[in-house]
C-alpha positions as CSV (number, residue, x, y, z in Angstrom):
1,M,-0.2,-0.1,0.2
2,F,1.3,3.5,-0.7
3,N,2.3,5.4,2.6
4,E,2.9,8.8,2.1
5,Q,5.5,9.0,4.9
6,E,7.8,6.6,3.3
7,S,8.0,9.1,0.4
8,R,11.0,11.3,-0.5
9,R,10.6,14.7,1.4
10,H,11.0,17.0,-1.9
11,E,8.2,14.5,-3.5
12,R,5.8,15.1,-0.2
13,W,6.4,18.9,-0.5
14,A,5.6,19.0,-4.3
15,W,2.3,16.6,-4.0
16,L,1.6,19.3,-0.6
17,R,1.8,22.4,-2.8
18,F,0.0,20.7,-6.0
19,S,-2.9,19.7,-3.4
20,I,-3.5,23.4,-3.1
21,V,-3.5,24.7,-6.5
22,G,-5.1,21.7,-8.0
23,S,-8.5,23.1,-7.5
24,L,-7.3,26.0,-9.5
25,L,-6.2,24.2,-12.2
26,A,-8.9,21.7,-12.3
27,A,-11.9,24.7,-12.1
28,P,-9.7,27.8,-13.4
29,P,-11.8,30.9,-11.5
30,A,-13.8,33.2,-13.9
31,R,-12.3,36.7,-14.7
32,G,-10.8,38.6,-11.5
33,Q,-11.7,36.0,-9.2
34,L,-8.3,34.5,-8.8
35,Q,-7.1,36.7,-6.2
36,A,-10.1,36.0,-3.9
37,E,-9.6,32.1,-4.4
38,I,-6.1,32.2,-3.6
39,A,-7.1,34.5,-0.6
40,E,-9.3,31.7,0.8
41,L,-6.5,28.9,0.0
42,A,-4.2,31.1,2.1
43,A,-6.5,31.7,4.8
44,K,-6.5,27.4,5.6
45,E,-4.8,25.4,7.6
46,W,-2.5,22.6,5.7
47,R,-0.6,19.7,7.0
48,H,3.3,20.1,7.2
49,P,4.2,17.6,4.6
50,I,7.4,16.6,7.0
51,S,6.0,17.2,10.7
52,G,2.4,17.2,10.3
53,Q,1.7,20.1,11.9
54,P,-1.2,22.6,10.9
55,T,0.7,25.3,9.0
56,R,-0.6,28.3,6.5
57,F,1.2,29.8,3.0
58,S,0.7,33.1,2.0
59,F,-0.9,34.8,-0.5
60,C,2.7,35.3,-2.8
61,T,3.5,31.5,-2.3
62,I,-0.1,30.2,-3.3
63,E,0.4,32.6,-6.3
64,R,3.8,31.8,-7.4
65,W,2.9,27.9,-6.9
66,Y,-0.3,28.3,-9.0
67,Y,1.8,30.2,-12.1
68,R,4.3,27.5,-11.7
69,A,2.1,24.9,-12.2
70,L,-0.3,26.6,-14.9
71,A,3.2,27.2,-17.1
72,A,4.1,23.6,-17.3
73,K,1.2,21.7,-18.6
74,N,2.3,18.3,-18.6
75,D,3.8,18.0,-15.8
76,P,2.8,21.0,-12.8
77,V,4.0,18.0,-9.9
78,G,7.5,18.1,-11.5
79,T,8.0,22.0,-11.9
80,L,6.5,22.2,-8.4
81,R,9.3,19.8,-6.8
82,R,11.9,20.9,-5.0
83,K,15.1,22.4,-7.5
84,L,18.5,20.9,-7.1
85,R,21.3,22.9,-6.5
86,S,23.4,23.8,-9.8
87,D,26.6,22.5,-8.1
88,S,25.1,19.2,-7.0
89,G,27.4,16.4,-7.3
90,Q,30.4,18.3,-7.9
91,Q,31.9,19.2,-4.1
92,P,33.5,22.0,-4.8
93,S,34.5,21.9,-0.8
94,L,37.5,19.5,-2.4
95,S,40.4,21.1,-4.3
96,E,41.5,20.1,-7.8
97,K,44.7,19.8,-6.3
98,L,43.3,17.3,-3.6
99,R,41.2,15.1,-5.3
100,P,43.8,13.2,-7.3
101,V,46.3,12.7,-4.0
102,L,43.1,11.4,-1.7
103,E,42.5,9.3,-4.8
104,A,46.1,7.8,-4.9
105,Q,45.7,7.6,-1.2
106,Y,42.9,5.3,-1.8
107,R,44.7,3.6,-4.3
108,S,47.0,2.3,-2.1
109,H,45.3,2.0,1.1
110,K,41.3,0.8,0.0
111,K,41.0,-0.9,3.2
112,W,41.1,2.3,5.0
113,S,38.1,3.3,6.9
114,Y,37.1,7.1,5.9
115,Q,38.1,8.1,9.2
116,L,41.9,6.9,8.7
117,H,41.8,8.6,5.2
118,F,40.8,11.9,6.6
119,D,43.3,12.1,9.0
120,N,45.8,10.9,6.8
121,L,44.6,13.5,4.2
122,G,44.9,16.2,6.8
123,V,48.1,15.7,7.7
124,L,49.0,16.5,4.1
125,V,46.9,19.4,3.6
126,R,48.7,20.8,6.9
127,Q,52.1,20.2,5.3
128,H,51.3,21.3,2.0
129,G,49.4,24.7,1.9
130,D,49.0,24.7,-1.8
131,L,46.3,22.2,-1.6
132,G,43.7,24.2,-0.4
133,P,41.6,23.8,2.8
134,M,40.5,20.9,4.3
135,P,36.9,19.6,3.8
136,S,35.1,17.9,6.5
137,Y,34.8,14.5,7.1
138,T,31.3,14.3,6.2
139,S,32.0,16.1,2.9
140,L,35.1,13.7,2.4
141,R,32.6,10.3,2.7
142,R,30.3,11.7,0.3
143,Y,32.9,12.5,-2.2
144,M,34.6,9.2,-1.4
145,Q,31.2,7.3,-2.2
146,S,30.0,9.3,-5.0
147,H,32.9,8.6,-6.6
148,G,32.8,4.7,-6.1
149,L,36.2,5.3,-3.2
150,I,34.5,2.6,-1.7
151,R,36.2,0.7,1.3
152,K,37.3,-2.5,0.2
153,R,36.2,-5.1,3.3
154,L,37.7,-8.1,3.9
155,A,36.0,-11.5,3.0
156,R,34.1,-13.2,5.8
157,A,33.5,-16.5,6.1
158,K,-21.5,-6.3,9.4
159,D,-21.9,-4.0,11.9
160,T,-18.4,-2.6,11.7
161,P,-17.5,0.4,13.7
162,G,-16.8,2.1,10.3
163,T,-20.3,1.4,9.5
164,L,-21.6,3.0,12.3
165,K,-19.6,5.8,12.0
166,A,-20.6,6.8,8.2
167,E,-24.2,6.0,9.3
168,K,-24.2,8.3,12.0
169,R,-22.1,11.1,10.0
170,L,-24.8,10.5,7.3
171,E,-27.8,11.1,9.7
172,T,-25.8,14.5,10.6
173,R,-24.1,16.0,7.9
174,E,-26.5,16.8,4.8
175,V,-25.6,15.5,1.6
176,R,-25.3,18.0,-1.7
177,S,-24.9,17.3,-5.4
178,Y,-22.1,18.5,-7.0
179,E,-20.8,19.1,-10.5
180,S,-17.2,19.5,-12.1
181,E,-17.5,22.7,-14.3
182,Y,-15.4,21.8,-16.9
183,T,-15.1,18.5,-19.1
184,N,-11.9,16.3,-17.7
185,G,-11.8,18.3,-14.8
186,L,-12.9,15.5,-12.1
187,W,-13.2,11.5,-13.7
188,H,-14.6,9.2,-11.4
189,L,-13.5,5.1,-11.5
190,D,-14.8,2.3,-9.8
191,F,-15.4,-1.7,-10.2
192,H,-18.6,-3.0,-10.8
193,Q,-19.6,-7.1,-9.6
194,G,-22.4,-7.8,-12.9
195,S,-25.2,-10.2,-12.3
196,L,-24.2,-12.5,-14.8
197,K,-22.1,-15.0,-15.2
198,V,-19.2,-15.9,-17.9
199,L,-17.9,-19.2,-19.2
200,T,-14.2,-18.5,-18.2
201,P,-11.5,-21.1,-20.5
202,E,-11.1,-23.5,-17.8
203,A,-15.0,-24.3,-18.5
204,E,-16.0,-22.2,-15.0
205,W,-18.8,-19.8,-14.4
206,V,-17.4,-16.9,-12.9
207,K,-19.3,-13.4,-12.6
208,P,-17.0,-10.7,-14.1
209,H,-16.1,-6.7,-12.8
210,L,-16.8,-4.0,-14.7
211,L,-14.3,-1.7,-14.9
212,A,-16.1,2.0,-15.7
213,I,-14.7,5.9,-16.3
214,L,-16.7,8.9,-16.2
215,D,-16.3,12.1,-17.2
216,D,-18.0,14.1,-13.9
217,H,-19.2,17.2,-16.0
218,S,-20.2,15.4,-19.4
219,R,-21.5,12.1,-17.7
220,L,-19.3,10.5,-20.5
221,I,-17.8,6.9,-20.4
222,C,-14.2,7.6,-21.2
223,H,-13.4,3.7,-21.1
224,A,-15.4,0.7,-19.9
225,Q,-14.3,-3.1,-19.7
226,W,-15.0,-6.4,-17.8
227,F,-12.2,-8.3,-16.2
228,F,-12.4,-11.1,-13.8
229,G,-11.0,-9.5,-10.9
230,E,-10.4,-6.3,-9.5
231,T,-6.7,-5.8,-9.2
232,A,-4.5,-2.9,-9.8
233,E,-3.2,-4.3,-13.0
234,N,-6.7,-4.4,-14.3
235,L,-7.2,-0.8,-13.3
236,V,-4.2,0.5,-14.9
237,H,-4.7,-1.2,-17.8
238,G,-8.0,0.0,-18.2
239,L,-6.9,3.7,-17.0
240,C,-4.3,4.2,-19.6
241,Q,-6.6,3.3,-22.4
242,A,-9.1,6.0,-21.0
243,F,-5.9,8.5,-21.1
244,L,-5.2,7.7,-24.6
245,K,-8.7,7.9,-25.9
246,R,-10.1,11.2,-23.7
247,Q,-7.2,12.9,-22.8
248,M,-5.8,12.8,-19.1
249,P,-8.1,14.6,-16.5
250,R,-7.4,17.1,-13.6
251,S,-8.4,15.2,-10.8
252,L,-9.5,11.3,-10.3
253,L,-12.5,10.5,-7.5
254,T,-12.3,6.9,-6.5
255,D,-13.0,5.0,-3.4
256,N,-10.7,3.0,-0.9
257,G,-10.4,0.0,-2.4
258,G,-7.4,-2.5,-2.5
259,A,-7.0,-1.4,-6.4
260,M,-7.1,2.4,-5.8
261,L,-4.8,2.6,-3.1
262,A,-2.4,0.2,-4.6
263,A,1.0,2.0,-4.6
264,E,1.3,1.8,-8.7
265,T,-1.8,3.3,-8.8
266,R,-1.0,6.3,-6.4
267,Q,2.5,6.5,-7.9
268,G,1.4,7.1,-11.3
269,L,-1.5,9.5,-10.8
270,L,1.1,11.6,-8.6
271,N,3.9,10.8,-11.5
272,L,0.7,12.2,-14.0
273,S,-0.3,15.3,-12.3
274,V,-3.6,13.9,-12.1
275,L,-4.8,14.5,-8.2
276,H,-6.2,11.7,-6.4
277,E,-9.3,12.2,-4.1
278,T,-10.8,9.5,-2.2
279,T,-14.5,9.1,-0.9
280,L,-15.0,8.3,2.8
281,P,-15.0,4.9,4.0
282,Y,-18.6,3.2,4.0
283,S,-20.2,6.3,1.8
284,P,-20.6,5.1,-1.6
285,Y,-23.1,8.3,-1.9
286,Q,-20.5,10.5,-2.4
287,N,-19.4,8.4,-5.5
288,G,-23.3,8.6,-6.7
289,K,-23.0,9.4,-10.5
290,Q,-21.3,6.2,-10.7
291,E,-23.7,4.1,-8.6
292,S,-26.5,5.7,-11.0
293,F,-24.4,4.3,-13.9
294,W,-24.2,0.8,-12.6
295,G,-28.1,1.0,-12.7
296,Q,-28.3,1.3,-16.4
297,V,-25.5,-1.2,-17.0
298,E,-27.9,-4.0,-14.8
299,G,-31.4,-2.6,-16.3
300,R,-30.8,-2.4,-20.0
301,L,-27.2,-4.0,-21.3
302,L,-27.3,-6.9,-19.0
303,A,-30.9,-7.5,-19.6
304,M,-31.0,-7.7,-22.9
305,M,-28.3,-10.3,-22.3
306,E,-29.9,-12.7,-20.0
307,N,-30.8,-15.3,-22.3
308,C,-27.3,-15.6,-23.8
309,R,-25.8,-18.8,-23.8
310,D,-22.2,-19.7,-23.7
311,L,-21.8,-15.9,-22.2
312,T,-18.1,-15.2,-22.4
313,L,-15.9,-12.4,-21.5
314,P,-14.6,-11.2,-24.7
315,L,-18.7,-10.7,-26.0
316,L,-19.5,-9.3,-23.2
317,N,-16.9,-6.8,-23.9
318,D,-18.1,-6.6,-27.1
319,A,-21.6,-5.7,-26.8
320,T,-20.5,-3.3,-23.9
321,Q,-18.8,-1.3,-26.0
322,A,-21.3,-1.3,-28.6
323,W,-23.8,-0.2,-26.3
324,I,-21.7,2.5,-24.6
325,E,-21.1,4.2,-27.9
326,M,-24.0,3.7,-29.8
327,E,-26.4,4.1,-27.2
328,Y,-25.4,5.7,-23.7
329,Q,-22.5,8.3,-25.2
330,R,-25.8,9.7,-27.7
331,K,-28.5,9.8,-26.0
332,V,-30.3,12.8,-23.9
333,H,-28.8,12.1,-19.9
334,S,-31.7,13.5,-18.1
335,E,-29.9,14.9,-15.2
336,I,-27.7,17.1,-17.8
337,G,-30.1,17.4,-20.7
338,V,-28.1,16.8,-23.7
339,A,-26.0,13.5,-24.4
340,P,-23.1,13.1,-23.2
341,L,-21.2,13.1,-26.3
342,Q,-22.5,16.5,-27.1
343,R,-21.5,17.9,-24.0
344,F,-18.2,16.2,-23.7
345,L,-17.2,18.0,-27.1
346,E,-19.0,21.3,-26.3
347,S,-17.9,22.2,-22.8
348,P,-14.8,24.1,-22.0
349,N,-12.2,21.4,-21.3
350,V,-9.4,21.2,-18.8
351,G,-7.6,18.2,-20.3
352,R,-4.2,17.2,-21.1
353,D,-2.7,15.5,-24.0
354,S,-1.9,11.6,-22.9
355,P,1.5,10.7,-22.9
356,S,3.1,7.6,-24.9
357,I,2.3,4.2,-24.0
358,E,5.7,3.2,-22.9
359,D,5.5,6.9,-20.6
360,L,2.4,5.3,-19.4
361,R,3.2,1.7,-18.4
362,I,6.5,3.6,-16.5
363,A,4.7,6.0,-14.7
364,F,2.2,3.4,-13.4
365,C,4.9,1.9,-11.1
366,A,5.7,1.6,-7.8
367,E,8.9,3.1,-6.1
368,T,11.3,1.7,-4.0
369,S,15.2,1.4,-3.1
370,R,17.1,-1.7,-2.7
371,S,20.7,-1.8,-1.6
372,Q,23.1,-3.1,-4.0
373,R,25.0,-6.6,-3.5
374,R,28.7,-5.5,-4.7
375,S,30.2,-9.1,-4.9
376,D,27.9,-9.1,-7.8
377,G,26.2,-5.9,-8.7
378,T,22.7,-7.1,-8.2
379,I,19.8,-6.0,-5.9
380,S,16.7,-7.8,-4.6
381,L,13.2,-7.6,-5.7
382,I,10.4,-9.7,-4.9
383,S,13.1,-12.6,-4.7
384,V,14.0,-11.7,-8.5
385,R,17.9,-10.8,-8.2
386,Y,18.3,-7.9,-11.3
387,E,21.7,-6.9,-12.2
388,I,22.9,-3.4,-12.4
389,P,25.2,-1.9,-15.0
390,G,28.5,-1.4,-14.1
391,R,28.7,2.3,-14.4
392,Y,26.4,2.4,-11.2
393,R,28.1,-0.2,-9.0
394,H,29.5,2.5,-6.7
395,L,26.1,3.6,-5.5
396,P,25.1,1.9,-2.1
397,R,21.5,2.3,-2.8
398,I,19.4,1.6,-5.9
399,S,16.0,3.6,-6.5
400,V,14.0,1.1,-8.8
401,R,10.0,1.4,-10.3
402,Y,8.4,-1.5,-10.8
403,A,4.9,-2.9,-11.2
404,G,4.2,-5.8,-9.2
405,W,1.8,-7.5,-12.1
406,D,5.0,-7.3,-14.8
407,L,8.6,-7.9,-13.1
408,S,10.0,-8.2,-16.8
409,H,9.8,-4.5,-16.9
410,V,12.1,-2.6,-13.9
411,Y,13.8,0.5,-14.4
412,M,16.7,2.3,-12.1
413,V,15.5,5.9,-11.6
414,D,17.1,8.8,-10.0
415,G,15.9,9.0,-6.7
416,R,16.2,12.9,-6.0
417,T,14.6,13.7,-9.5
418,G,12.7,10.6,-10.7
419,T,14.2,10.6,-14.0
420,V,14.7,6.7,-15.7
421,L,18.0,6.1,-16.0
422,T,17.9,2.5,-17.8
423,R,16.3,-0.8,-17.7
424,L,17.2,-3.3,-15.5
425,Y,17.3,-7.5,-16.2
426,P,16.8,-10.1,-14.3
427,L,20.4,-12.3,-13.5
428,D,21.0,-14.6,-16.4
429,K,23.2,-17.3,-14.5
430,A,23.3,-19.2,-17.5
431,R,24.7,-16.6,-19.8
432,N,27.1,-15.5,-17.2
433,A,28.8,-19.2,-17.1
434,D,30.7,-18.9,-20.1
435,G,33.0,-16.9,-18.5
436,L,33.1,-13.7,-20.7
437,R,32.9,-10.6,-18.5
438,C,32.7,-6.7,-19.7
439,T,35.7,-4.6,-19.1
440,L,34.5,-2.3,-16.3
441,E,34.1,1.3,-16.8
442,S,35.6,4.1,-15.2
443,I,33.9,5.4,-12.0
444,A,36.5,8.2,-10.6
445,C,40.2,6.3,-9.7
446,D,39.4,3.1,-10.8
447,S,41.6,3.3,-14.4
448,P,45.0,1.8,-14.3
449,V,47.1,4.5,-13.1
450,E,50.4,4.6,-11.0
451,T,50.2,5.1,-7.7
452,E,51.8,8.0,-6.8
453,A,51.7,10.4,-3.6
454,A,54.9,12.7,-4.8
455,P,55.8,15.3,-4.4
456,Y,53.9,15.3,-1.8
457,G,56.3,13.6,0.6
458,P,58.5,11.0,0.4
459,N,57.5,7.9,-1.1
460,D,58.3,5.2,1.3
461,G,55.0,3.3,1.7
462,M,54.6,4.6,5.5
463,A,51.7,6.4,6.0
464,P,51.7,10.6,6.3
465,L,50.2,10.1,9.8
466,L,52.3,7.7,11.1
467,R,55.2,9.5,9.6
468,K,54.3,12.6,11.5
469,L,53.6,10.7,14.9
470,I,57.5,9.1,14.5
471,E,59.1,12.6,14.0
472,D,56.6,14.4,16.7
473,Y,58.0,11.6,19.1
474,A,61.5,12.4,18.1
475,A,61.4,15.8,18.5
476,T,60.3,15.5,22.5
477,G,63.8,14.2,23.1
478,L,62.7,11.3,25.0
479,P,64.5,7.9,24.3
480,P,62.4,5.0,22.9
481,A,60.4,3.7,25.6
482,Y,61.9,0.0,25.5
483,L,65.1,-1.6,25.6
484,P,66.7,-2.8,22.4
485,K,68.3,-6.3,22.0
486,T,70.4,-7.4,19.8
487,T,70.3,-11.1,18.6
488,S,72.4,-13.4,16.5
489,K,72.1,-17.2,15.6
490,E,75.1,-17.8,17.3
491,E,73.4,-16.6,21.0
492,S,70.5,-18.4,19.9
């Protein structure tokens, strides 16, 4: 299940900003009303994405977020993320002269700890002022990790409380009808188990589930399809078809079913900048337009097929598509007074163009991170090992996107920006058994360069820190604190 507390900090901030200004994008204010609506948002309290405490944002701040999201038509959430620093990953605290010295020291002593590298490098910096300032321990450790200077370790061996609460709320709170002002401003999505059974290829009679996606303003069915189960895979399959057919909406209202709250579903809607709202538990009346459509499905569509023998899922889907496109979409709707298709085409549209099929596949993926196993450069994901390309072998944590129903498509992404870096493939042990190995690409200092620390001290193999300790001890004038003893083979 999707957990907002486990998502990245900058992504939580982007989602909060988008949730504040998302209503202005889904229902653009009339001329002259923008400032008043922004002032109302500034007067509200919002939950801080990090601390969880109530907080408010100024008029100017919300106004800036709104215009940034409005300018980025295809990715409002992306533009509301925290911008990366221009020098991110460069680490200017290490001077250009100090870096090769550190790398030479690492090539000579790959088993040293970061602290020991830091102490020895500090000696060289104090002895040679032209190396530049000494960085902090944290900066040095971050630089070494990001450039693959990793320490080489030695090998070691039904009356539930929720229902009662919903009934009490319904008794004490009024219920009002609502409608979005714009086409593609709000969509509804839900599953419905049909009353007819279909025959499966395994010779079983099963009641299928109908996924229907409905536009709130026009009542148009953006997509409908029968499936054998209410799963996140089927939901995403149908939702992507709706995007490709009718454009992408600004917001989506669903119930709290497992498929709707799956990590792949929520992460995909977030990546596509679609505001995802859910109804209150045990309150189906909040999705009343969808419930009304189920009545027409049962009363007209399925009623006309109740005497069909050998009803199969393909036949049911073909009949459903024909009924929706040729009757429901073109018939005058009693609530709006016109046909859904006509209202959809004539009303103001706030939808956005749909991405490609491949981009949709990548978007609807759960995002997580795994530790890279340095012994063979792999990660484990749902009991399957995936190979990490050699150029990323220095990264301790790998951020990946995947869909639980299709582990053949796993993508490695940048954990800070969400950019897809490469596709990952499962470990092929049979292919690796042929003994052929690719040459590792250079990361920082893995190229075969001669180990030279000169001209910063004699190259006698002794570490700078130990040499300095010997010199300081000799400068005290005290004799060595031991009694020397000469031995020879004759004495033994």
